[in-house]
N, CA and C atoms as a LAMMPS dump frame, in Angstrom:
ITEM: TIMESTEP
0
ITEM: NUMBER OF ATOMS
375
ITEM: BOX BOUNDS ff ff ff
-5.0000000000000000e+02 5.0000000000000000e+02
-5.0000000000000000e+02 5.0000000000000000e+02
-5.0000000000000000e+02 5.0000000000000000e+02
ITEM: ATOMS id mol type element x y z
1 1 1 N -253.506 401.316 -158.721
2 1 2 C -254.942 401.118 -159.079
3 1 3 C -255.239 399.761 -159.787
4 2 1 N -256.535 399.584 -160.116
5 2 2 C -256.835 398.431 -160.86
6 2 3 C -256.389 398.418 -162.322
7 3 1 N -256.457 397.221 -163.006
8 3 2 C -256.314 397.417 -164.301
9 3 3 C -257.201 398.027 -165.157
10 4 1 N -258.51 397.92 -164.693
11 4 2 C -259.579 398.679 -165.485
12 4 3 C -259.462 400.121 -165.346
13 5 1 N -259.068 400.759 -164.232
14 5 2 C -258.854 402.126 -164.116
15 5 3 C -257.594 402.492 -164.804
16 6 1 N -256.52 401.787 -164.657
17 6 2 C -255.323 402.197 -165.4
18 6 3 C -255.407 402.185 -166.955
19 7 1 N -256.284 401.177 -167.489
20 7 2 C -256.511 401.161 -168.965
21 7 3 C -257.252 402.594 -169.451
22 8 1 N -258.202 402.733 -168.847
23 8 2 C -258.875 404.052 -169.25
24 8 3 C -258.041 405.16 -168.902
25 9 1 N -257.297 405.223 -167.814
26 9 2 C -256.557 406.414 -167.442
27 9 3 C -255.316 406.446 -168.476
28 10 1 N -254.918 405.423 -168.844
29 10 2 C -253.533 405.509 -169.814
30 10 3 C -253.927 406.087 -171.056
31 11 1 N -255.31 405.9 -171.474
32 11 2 C -255.676 406.589 -172.793
33 11 3 C -255.998 408.047 -172.662
34 12 1 N -256.312 408.62 -171.565
35 12 2 C -256.549 410.037 -171.238
36 12 3 C -257.071 410.747 -172.233
37 13 1 N -256.703 411.9 -172.449
38 13 2 C -257.201 412.951 -173.427
39 13 3 C -256.511 413.055 -174.716
40 14 1 N -255.426 412.333 -174.869
41 14 2 C -254.609 412.264 -176.019
42 14 3 C -255.385 411.785 -177.219
43 15 1 N -254.912 412.241 -178.502
44 15 2 C -255.561 411.807 -179.825
45 15 3 C -255.024 410.649 -180.127
46 16 1 N -255.754 409.513 -180.367
47 16 2 C -255.326 408.175 -180.785
48 16 3 C -256.061 407.96 -182.085
49 17 1 N -255.409 407.066 -182.948
50 17 2 C -255.871 406.699 -184.246
51 17 3 C -256.581 405.205 -184.052
52 18 1 N -256.156 404.538 -183.083
53 18 2 C -256.595 403.256 -182.758
54 18 3 C -256.059 402.779 -181.461
55 19 1 N -256.664 401.866 -180.776
56 19 2 C -256.18 401.333 -179.481
57 19 3 C -256.16 399.979 -179.573
58 20 1 N -255.052 399.245 -179.266
59 20 2 C -254.764 397.848 -179.298
60 20 3 C -254.664 397.307 -177.947
61 21 1 N -255.493 396.572 -177.512
62 21 2 C -255.463 395.949 -175.99
63 21 3 C -255.134 394.466 -176.247
64 22 1 N -253.91 394.219 -175.899
65 22 2 C -253.507 392.766 -176.038
66 22 3 C -253.578 392.027 -174.608
67 23 1 N -254.527 391.042 -174.412
68 23 2 C -254.73 390.343 -173.351
69 23 3 C -253.651 389.267 -173.027
70 24 1 N -252.451 389.736 -172.768
71 24 2 C -251.435 388.816 -172.521
72 24 3 C -250.67 389.162 -171.241
73 25 1 N -249.945 388.402 -170.752
74 25 2 C -249.12 388.524 -169.555
75 25 3 C -249.874 388.397 -168.303
76 26 1 N -249.212 388.51 -167.071
77 26 2 C -249.821 388.237 -165.902
78 26 3 C -251.014 389.139 -165.484
79 27 1 N -251.169 390.369 -165.989
80 27 2 C -252.124 391.201 -165.582
81 27 3 C -253.448 390.846 -166.225
82 28 1 N -253.377 390.034 -167.366
83 28 2 C -254.578 389.453 -168.015
84 28 3 C -254.725 388.079 -167.782
85 29 1 N -254.086 387.318 -166.843
86 29 2 C -254.228 385.747 -166.685
87 29 3 C -255.631 385.523 -166.284
88 30 1 N -256.339 386.29 -165.506
89 30 2 C -257.659 386.063 -165.187
90 30 3 C -258.61 386.548 -166.144
91 31 1 N -259.557 385.852 -166.556
92 31 2 C -260.479 386.323 -167.567
93 31 3 C -261.301 387.622 -167.15
94 32 1 N -261.681 387.664 -165.825
95 32 2 C -262.41 388.81 -165.407
96 32 3 C -261.537 390.207 -165.342
97 33 1 N -260.214 389.997 -165.17
98 33 2 C -259.331 391.068 -165.241
99 33 3 C -259.245 391.569 -166.613
100 34 1 N -258.983 390.655 -167.498
101 34 2 C -258.89 391.011 -169.07
102 34 3 C -260.1 391.75 -169.472
103 35 1 N -261.326 391.183 -168.98
104 35 2 C -262.641 391.727 -169.41
105 35 3 C -262.865 393.173 -168.891
106 36 1 N -262.332 393.354 -167.522
107 36 2 C -262.435 394.829 -166.998
108 36 3 C -261.577 395.719 -167.659
109 37 1 N -260.343 395.351 -168.17
110 37 2 C -259.462 396.191 -168.92
111 37 3 C -260.173 396.604 -170.293
112 38 1 N -260.682 395.52 -170.931
113 38 2 C -261.448 395.726 -172.161
114 38 3 C -262.556 396.575 -172.076
115 39 1 N -263.26 396.386 -171.094
116 39 2 C -264.517 397.226 -170.742
117 39 3 C -264.063 398.729 -170.544
118 40 1 N -263.001 398.9 -169.817
119 40 2 C -262.505 400.289 -169.543
120 40 3 C -262.168 400.968 -170.955
121 41 1 N -261.369 400.183 -171.668
122 41 2 C -261.094 400.7 -173.009
123 41 3 C -262.322 401.115 -173.918
124 42 1 N -263.4 400.452 -173.866
125 42 2 C -264.519 400.572 -174.56
126 42 3 C -265.333 401.864 -173.92
127 43 1 N -265.304 401.917 -172.67
128 43 2 C -265.962 403.004 -172.046
129 43 3 C -265.316 404.372 -172.495
130 44 1 N -264.011 404.317 -172.49
131 44 2 C -263.325 405.615 -172.981
132 44 3 C -263.692 405.77 -174.291
133 45 1 N -263.593 404.756 -175.19
134 45 2 C -263.981 404.879 -176.652
135 45 3 C -265.362 405.433 -176.768
136 46 1 N -266.334 405.045 -176.116
137 46 2 C -267.628 405.511 -176.168
138 46 3 C -267.726 407.026 -175.744
139 47 1 N -266.938 407.482 -174.884
140 47 2 C -267.025 408.855 -174.294
141 47 3 C -266.389 409.729 -175.309
142 48 1 N -265.817 409.412 -176.375
143 48 2 C -265.036 410.236 -177.312
144 48 3 C -266.137 410.816 -178.365
145 49 1 N -265.906 412.032 -178.848
146 49 2 C -266.77 412.585 -179.856
147 49 3 C -266.726 411.845 -181.196
148 50 1 N -265.582 411.343 -181.415
149 50 2 C -265.294 410.489 -182.739
150 50 3 C -264.624 409.276 -182.135
151 51 1 N -265.349 408.124 -181.834
152 51 2 C -264.569 406.983 -181.328
153 51 3 C -263.683 406.431 -182.386
154 52 1 N -262.449 406.16 -181.941
155 52 2 C -261.554 405.353 -182.756
156 52 3 C -261.663 403.816 -182.618
157 53 1 N -261.142 403.06 -183.62
158 53 2 C -261.249 401.656 -183.428
159 53 3 C -260.541 401.165 -182.288
160 54 1 N -261.172 400.104 -181.559
161 54 2 C -260.424 399.506 -180.384
162 54 3 C -260.319 398.093 -180.945
163 55 1 N -259.037 397.436 -180.714
164 55 2 C -258.847 396.102 -181.232
165 55 3 C -258.499 395.278 -179.848
166 56 1 N -259.41 394.43 -179.661
167 56 2 C -259.203 393.55 -178.403
168 56 3 C -258.448 392.226 -178.882
169 57 1 N -257.312 392.009 -178.517
170 57 2 C -256.287 390.919 -178.821
171 57 3 C -256.32 389.895 -177.859
172 58 1 N -256.653 388.639 -178.194
173 58 2 C -256.581 387.43 -177.301
174 58 3 C -255.486 386.454 -177.95
175 59 1 N -255.014 385.642 -176.983
176 59 2 C -254.15 384.723 -177.604
177 59 3 C -254.736 383.176 -177.489
178 60 1 N -255.119 382.702 -178.763
179 60 2 C -255.67 381.449 -178.876
180 60 3 C -256.926 381.264 -178.066
181 61 1 N -257.869 382.279 -177.981
182 61 2 C -259.193 382.05 -177.373
183 61 3 C -260.238 381.352 -178.272
184 62 1 N -259.972 381.427 -179.592
185 62 2 C -260.969 380.673 -180.429
186 62 3 C -260.405 379.455 -180.941
187 63 1 N -261.138 378.271 -181.089
188 63 2 C -260.726 376.981 -181.633
189 63 3 C -260.242 377.318 -183.183
190 64 1 N -259.324 376.698 -183.405
191 64 2 C -258.68 376.702 -184.866
192 64 3 C -258.351 375.345 -185.246
193 65 1 N -258.726 374.83 -186.41
194 65 2 C -258.403 373.486 -186.768
195 65 3 C -256.79 373.404 -186.904
196 66 1 N -256.493 372.397 -186.146
197 66 2 C -255.055 371.888 -186.199
198 66 3 C -254.278 372.44 -184.906
199 67 1 N -255.008 373.407 -184.067
200 67 2 C -254.295 373.927 -183.159
201 67 3 C -254.634 373.2 -181.744
202 68 1 N -253.926 373.625 -180.761
203 68 2 C -254.135 372.946 -179.524
204 68 3 C -255.439 373.529 -179.074
205 69 1 N -255.985 373.079 -177.916
206 69 2 C -257.309 373.546 -177.416
207 69 3 C -257.247 374.991 -177.189
208 70 1 N -258.428 375.684 -177.315
209 70 2 C -258.603 377.058 -177.133
210 70 3 C -258.522 377.356 -175.689
211 71 1 N -258.153 378.691 -175.226
212 71 2 C -258.022 379.122 -173.95
213 71 3 C -259.341 379.976 -173.828
214 72 1 N -260.322 379.646 -173.116
215 72 2 C -261.668 380.229 -172.822
216 72 3 C -261.631 381.406 -172.104
217 73 1 N -260.553 381.731 -171.219
218 73 2 C -260.56 382.682 -170.168
219 73 3 C -260.892 384.033 -170.801
220 74 1 N -260.602 384.333 -172.048
221 74 2 C -260.85 385.6 -172.672
222 74 3 C -262.085 385.615 -173.537
223 75 1 N -262.845 384.742 -173.583
224 75 2 C -264.019 384.503 -174.408
225 75 3 C -264.888 385.82 -174.158
226 76 1 N -265.065 386.207 -172.815
227 76 2 C -265.883 387.311 -172.686
228 76 3 C -265.486 388.722 -173.329
229 77 1 N -264.056 388.769 -173.818
230 77 2 C -263.793 389.913 -174.709
231 77 3 C -264.442 389.901 -176.11
232 78 1 N -264.515 388.572 -176.571
233 78 2 C -265.252 388.376 -177.762
234 78 3 C -266.583 388.834 -177.731
235 79 1 N -267.377 388.518 -176.624
236 79 2 C -268.827 388.767 -176.485
237 79 3 C -268.884 390.393 -176.423
238 80 1 N -268.057 390.928 -175.588
239 80 2 C -268.126 392.374 -175.388
240 80 3 C -267.842 392.989 -176.706
241 81 1 N -266.972 392.514 -177.558
242 81 2 C -266.665 393.302 -178.881
243 81 3 C -267.995 393.147 -179.746
244 82 1 N -268.676 392.074 -179.801
245 82 2 C -269.853 391.761 -180.574
246 82 3 C -270.957 392.585 -180.116
247 83 1 N -270.992 392.739 -178.795
248 83 2 C -272.171 393.401 -178.255
249 83 3 C -271.959 394.939 -178.585
250 84 1 N -270.744 395.468 -178.49
251 84 2 C -270.457 396.913 -178.815
252 84 3 C -270.835 397.173 -180.342
253 85 1 N -270.387 396.33 -181.128
254 85 2 C -270.744 396.476 -182.579
255 85 3 C -272.236 396.518 -182.877
256 86 1 N -272.915 395.446 -182.378
257 86 2 C -274.377 395.394 -182.582
258 86 3 C -275.189 396.324 -181.988
259 87 1 N -274.927 396.692 -180.701
260 87 2 C -275.835 397.406 -179.994
261 87 3 C -275.484 399.06 -179.914
262 88 1 N -274.274 399.15 -180.013
263 88 2 C -273.744 400.613 -179.935
264 88 3 C -273.241 401.215 -181.084
265 89 1 N -272.913 400.25 -182.212
266 89 2 C -272.083 400.552 -183.451
267 89 3 C -270.8 401.178 -183.209
268 90 1 N -270.165 400.77 -182.177
269 90 2 C -268.744 401.167 -181.973
270 90 3 C -267.796 400.317 -182.732
271 91 1 N -266.562 400.863 -183.206
272 91 2 C -265.765 400.152 -183.851
273 91 3 C -264.845 399.386 -183.035
274 92 1 N -265.323 398.126 -182.385
275 92 2 C -264.561 397.353 -181.623
276 92 3 C -264.387 396.026 -182.338
277 93 1 N -263.086 395.598 -182.55
278 93 2 C -262.811 394.348 -183.288
279 93 3 C -262.059 393.457 -182.459
280 94 1 N -262.226 392.218 -182.654
281 94 2 C -261.393 391.089 -181.945
282 94 3 C -260.442 390.436 -182.821
283 95 1 N -259.287 390.186 -182.326
284 95 2 C -258.224 389.557 -182.98
285 95 3 C -257.739 388.397 -182.054
286 96 1 N -257.807 387.245 -182.608
287 96 2 C -257.223 386.057 -181.776
288 96 3 C -255.998 385.583 -182.531
289 97 1 N -254.896 385.802 -181.806
290 97 2 C -253.545 385.583 -182.353
291 97 3 C -253.15 384.128 -181.954
292 98 1 N -252.316 383.498 -182.85
293 98 2 C -251.783 382.078 -182.571
294 98 3 C -250.433 382.128 -182.01
295 99 1 N -249.916 383.312 -181.462
296 99 2 C -248.53 383.261 -180.836
297 99 3 C -248.383 384.68 -180.254
298 100 1 N -247.423 384.754 -179.231
299 100 2 C -247.265 386.208 -178.713
300 100 3 C -246.361 386.953 -179.602
301 101 1 N -245.639 386.319 -180.494
302 101 2 C -244.914 387.084 -181.425
303 101 3 C -245.83 387.919 -182.346
304 102 1 N -246.972 387.47 -182.61
305 102 2 C -247.826 388.063 -183.533
306 102 3 C -248.533 389.337 -183.05
307 103 1 N -248.538 389.545 -181.664
308 103 2 C -248.977 390.736 -181.121
309 103 3 C -248.177 391.855 -181.586
310 104 1 N -246.815 391.899 -181.571
311 104 2 C -245.894 392.973 -182.021
312 104 3 C -246.128 393.216 -183.524
313 105 1 N -246.322 392.186 -184.241
314 105 2 C -246.582 392.297 -185.745
315 105 3 C -247.892 393.234 -185.908
316 106 1 N -248.933 392.791 -185.172
317 106 2 C -250.255 393.524 -185.351
318 106 3 C -250.232 394.858 -184.829
319 107 1 N -249.545 395.128 -183.709
320 107 2 C -249.316 396.494 -183.348
321 107 3 C -248.623 397.471 -184.482
322 108 1 N -247.502 396.818 -185.104
323 108 2 C -246.869 397.516 -186.005
324 108 3 C -247.704 397.801 -187.258
325 109 1 N -248.444 396.709 -187.708
326 109 2 C -249.324 396.914 -188.917
327 109 3 C -250.594 397.871 -188.693
328 110 1 N -251.085 397.977 -187.389
329 110 2 C -252.157 398.768 -187.057
330 110 3 C -251.661 400.212 -187.199
331 111 1 N -250.43 400.372 -186.731
332 111 2 C -249.822 401.776 -186.929
333 111 3 C -249.693 402.271 -188.388
334 112 1 N -249.729 401.109 -189.255
335 112 2 C -249.537 401.433 -190.704
336 112 3 C -250.957 401.419 -191.352
337 113 1 N -251.884 401.258 -190.543
338 113 2 C -253.227 401.182 -190.923
339 113 3 C -253.629 399.995 -191.933
340 114 1 N -253.032 399.001 -191.689
341 114 2 C -253.332 397.793 -192.44
342 114 3 C -253.107 396.569 -191.682
343 115 1 N -253.695 395.365 -191.915
344 115 2 C -253.481 394.147 -191.149
345 115 3 C -253.199 393.107 -192.359
346 116 1 N -251.885 392.784 -192.431
347 116 2 C -251.361 391.864 -193.418
348 116 3 C -250.023 391.355 -192.735
349 117 1 N -250.055 390.108 -192.325
350 117 2 C -248.966 389.407 -191.761
351 117 3 C -248.133 388.525 -192.708
352 118 1 N -246.916 388.66 -192.781
353 118 2 C -246.042 387.784 -193.729
354 118 3 C -246.126 386.37 -193.233
355 119 1 N -246.087 386.085 -191.911
356 119 2 C -246.052 384.785 -191.372
357 119 3 C -247.03 384.666 -190.202
358 120 1 N -247.451 383.383 -189.98
359 120 2 C -248.304 383.168 -188.834
360 120 3 C -249.773 383.564 -189.382
361 121 1 N -250.715 383.673 -188.357
362 121 2 C -252.116 383.858 -188.842
363 121 3 C -252.831 384.8 -187.686
364 122 1 N -253.647 385.495 -188.137
365 122 2 C -254.602 386.212 -187.311
366 122 3 C -255.982 385.856 -187.524
367 123 1 N -256.718 385.612 -186.658
368 123 2 C -258.032 385.21 -186.692
369 123 3 C -259.011 386.142 -186.09
370 124 1 N -259.727 387.008 -186.723
371 124 2 C -260.45 388.175 -186.275
372 124 3 C -261.899 387.937 -186.66
373 125 1 N -262.661 388.832 -185.979
374 125 2 C -264.029 389.041 -186.392
375 125 3 C -264.336 390.557 -186.265
C-alpha cells in the first residue's frame, strides 16, 4: 500500500501515549509522500476520542543560524502542524532536528514524557 495508508493502518486501534513520525529515509524523500504520511497520522489522531500528541519530525527543514541551507521538501508538514493546532485544537507539534542521530534521542525522550537532549539541538514549534 501507500505510505499514507500504512501510516494510519500501523496505528490501528492500539492505545498510544504519543506518535512520533520522523520524515527520514527513502519513503519520505519526496515532500508530498511525507505530507501524505503526516496527514494520515493526523487523521487517525482526529478520529480518537482522546487525541494523543502527534510529533512531526523533519530533518533540517527550518533555517538555523550557522547551519547549511534548509531542506524545504518537508515544509508542508510544518504548515499542517500549525493548521491542526489553530483550526482543530489538535496536539500536533513539529520538531526540526539537526541530525539523524537526534531522532533516536527524541523517540527515547518522548517515551519518558520529556524533551531534553544532552547534545545537539531540537528546534520545535
